[in-house]
PADREN-148377 format. One line per field, with one value per residue (C-alpha): residue in three letters; x, y, z; residue number from 1. Coordinates in nm, 4 decimals. Example, Ala and Ser with C-alpha at 12.3 -4.5 7.8 and 13.67 -1.06 7.14 Angstrom:
2
res = [Ala_Ser]
xx = [1.2300_1.3670]
yy = [-0.4500_-0.1060]
zz = [0.7800_0.7140]
n = [1_2]
This chain:
93
res = [Met_Asp_Asp_Val_Val_Ile_Val_Gly_Gly_Gly_Ile_Ile_Gly_Val_Ala_Thr_Ala_Tyr_Phe_Met_Ser_Lys_Glu_Gly_Arg_Lys_Val_Lys_Val_Ile_Glu_Arg_Asp_Pro_Thr_Tyr_Lys_Thr_Ala_Ser_Phe_Pro_Leu_Ser_Leu_Gly_Gly_Phe_Arg_Arg_Gln_Phe_Phe_Gln_Lys_Glu_Asn_Ile_Leu_Leu_Gly_Lys_Phe_Ala_Arg_Glu_Phe_Ile_Phe_Gln_Ile_Pro_Glu_Leu_Leu_Lys_Thr_Lys_Lys_Thr_Leu_Ile_Gln_Leu_Gln_Ala_Trp_Cys_Leu_Thr_Asp_Thr_Tyr]
xx = [-0.5226_-0.2978_-0.3483_0.0605_0.3580_0.6762_0.9884_1.2619_1.2073_1.3929_1.3191_1.1211_0.9308_0.8274_0.7327_0.5247_0.3473_0.2852_0.1016_-0.1006_-0.2689_-0.3588_-0.5379_-0.7584_-0.4444_-0.4200_-0.0455_0.2660_0.6005_0.8506_1.2058_1.5303_1.6203_1.3133_1.5075_1.6053_1.8973_2.0208_1.7995_1.8643_1.6908_1.8089_2.1953_2.1381_2.0141_2.2285_1.9564_1.7743_1.8979_1.7155_1.8642_1.7112_1.6227_1.3546_0.9958_0.9577_1.2143_1.1788_0.8023_0.8919_1.1428_0.9655_0.6433_0.9374_1.0361_0.6769_0.6038_0.9160_0.8361_0.4740_0.6237_0.5961_0.2453_0.1452_0.2739_0.2216_0.1820_0.2430_0.5765_0.7326_0.5964_0.9211_1.1375_1.0519_1.0177_1.3858_1.4744_1.2960_1.4507_1.7853_1.7604_1.9859_1.9134]
yy = [-1.1234_-0.8330_-0.6384_-0.5454_-0.6509_-0.5042_-0.6486_-0.3815_-0.2095_0.0711_0.4245_0.4141_0.0596_0.1876_0.5188_0.3066_0.1223_0.3900_0.6268_0.3507_0.1932_0.5300_0.5205_0.1990_-0.0989_-0.3740_-0.3744_-0.6190_-0.4681_-0.8114_-0.7003_-0.9064_-0.7600_-0.6717_-0.4601_-0.2469_-0.1632_-0.2910_-0.1571_0.1698_0.4136_0.4733_0.4164_0.6702_0.9352_1.2492_1.5155_1.7042_1.9551_2.2548_2.5071_2.4163_2.5718_2.4569_2.5068_2.0959_1.9896_2.3308_2.1828_1.7820_1.9257_2.0888_1.7890_1.5856_1.8205_1.8730_1.4836_1.3518_1.6084_1.3955_1.0427_1.0291_1.1132_0.9478_0.5981_0.5945_0.2468_0.1752_0.0706_0.3100_0.6280_0.6379_0.5285_0.7910_1.0442_1.0666_0.9746_1.2956_1.5096_1.5174_1.8349_1.8127_2.1124]
zz = [-0.1345_-0.2342_-0.5156_-0.6194_-0.5026_-0.4508_-0.4943_-0.2145_0.0102_-0.0934_-0.1384_-0.3998_-0.3345_0.0111_-0.1449_-0.4096_-0.1682_0.0551_-0.2725_-0.3881_-0.0359_0.0062_-0.2874_-0.1626_-0.3278_-0.0672_-0.0838_0.0144_-0.0053_-0.0138_0.1284_0.1693_0.5130_0.7659_0.9765_0.6726_0.7838_0.4987_0.2208_0.0419_0.1638_0.4890_0.3779_0.1890_0.4070_0.3433_0.3441_0.0598_-0.2078_-0.1658_-0.4286_-0.7885_-1.1317_-1.2442_-1.0726_-1.0915_-0.8939_-0.6210_-0.6317_-0.5458_-0.3286_-0.1281_-0.1454_-0.0151_0.2858_0.3995_0.3744_0.5835_0.8383_0.8722_0.8633_1.2326_1.2256_0.8886_0.9288_1.3326_1.5083_1.8879_1.7719_1.5238_1.6808_1.9334_1.6447_1.3610_1.5701_1.6687_1.3100_1.1825_1.4823_1.3036_1.0677_0.8114_0.5775]
n = [1_2_3_4_5_6_7_8_9_10_11_12_13_14_15_16_17_18_19_20_21_22_23_24_25_26_27_28_29_30_31_32_33_34_35_36_37_38_39_40_41_42_43_44_45_46_47_48_49_50_51_52_53_54_55_56_57_58_59_60_61_62_63_64_65_66_67_68_69_70_71_72_73_74_75_76_77_78_79_80_81_82_83_84_85_86_87_88_89_90_91_92_93]
């Protein structure tokens, strides 16, 4: 049985599921498009803003950039390894 069910596989839903699972929770994400071709995250991914004024935004931007570059290793499976590596090789900074 799952501890948490998240409806929506956009960036917020997937990130919430990822970080909750890292804390030992059993998480299920329900997404109407299992291919994620029409999910909000891949459709809106265009780059990262790197110029901020507030310290919190600067730290969050740095964390996000480092995390994205670690995705191939963090989310590695036999099926997704090649796809994730190709996706992360696109540097839009």
